[in-house]
C-alpha positions, 0 to 999 in steps of 0.5 A: 500500500502506497503512503498517503500524500497530503499536499497544500497548494499555494500561490505567488499571489491571489488570482494566480490560478490555484483553483484551476490547477487544483481542479486539474490535478484532481482530474489527473489523479482520478484519471490515473485511478487515485482516490482524491479528497480536496478542501478549501478550508477558508474562502473569502468572497461567497454568494448566497445560494439556496440559503447558504454562502458558497464560494465558486472556487470550492464549488469547482473543487466539488465538481472535479471530485468523483467522491460524494461530499457536501459543501461544508466539508470542502469549505467549512469557513465561507466568508462573504466579503472578497477581502483578506480572510482575517479581516473578513472574519473579524467583520463577520464576528469570527476568529480564525486560527490554526487549531480551528482549521485542524478541527474543521478539516480533520485530515487524520481521519481521511482515507483517500490516497491524495489529500489536497488543501488549497490555500487562500491568497498567497503563502503568508496570508494571515489567520490572525495577529499571530498566525498565518496559513503557513503555520497551519501547513507546518502544523499539519506537515503538508508538502507544498506545491507553488502555483506561479502566475506568469506575470511581471514580477513573478520570479521575485514572488516565486523565489521569496515564497520558496525561501519562506517555505524552506525556512518553515522546514517544509518541502516544496515538491513542485511548481506550476507555470500558469499563463494568466497574462497573455500579454506578458513578454518572454514567457518561456524565458521566464519559465526557463529561469524559474526552472533553474532557480526553483528547487523542485520539478515543474508539475504543469504548464497551464494554458491561459484559461478560456471557456474553450479549454476546460479543467479536464483538458488542462489536466492533461498538462499535469505531470502527476508522476512527480507527486505519485513517486515522491 
């Protein structure tokens, strides 16, 4: 029996395609007959749907998974305002913490071969005045995948994120090049630079997302062997 893999998907910033990649990874793993459970513990920017606040990213993860699940299990903290989670939570009378996330998403009780946890925003998004999302990843000892949104400044953001992940004693197991800006100059040269400076394999180069290239199509770009064999 292969060891269970627990992976945290973070990004160089917000709006860099974490959900697009996570959903693509879910498809790729399931197509290779791996069982997958995915979570987005905190989502800021939710809309009322059938009397319940829901987030489009969490719904996308649910749609990608073949295992039955309910919304609260995937996204237990659904914040209404599309702002920094700790600020949104405070405005809604809530307090976020590492311990709270561990209780709401009990990873130790999950049997699937892959557990994917998508963060909110970038690597050091605060949960409160003392803790960040990085503290949660360290507490759960999750491996990390970094989604790099290809735009001007992404190399600096990627290297700083890698440095912080390593400083926390965590393993960066892969990175993703996501074409979020079709107007960016010299995209391939940027990818080559990132490949030479990041100490992990590139798991995917994702195309610019349009209505014509679905998550299922993007999943064909994901190299799951780096995660399966690690």
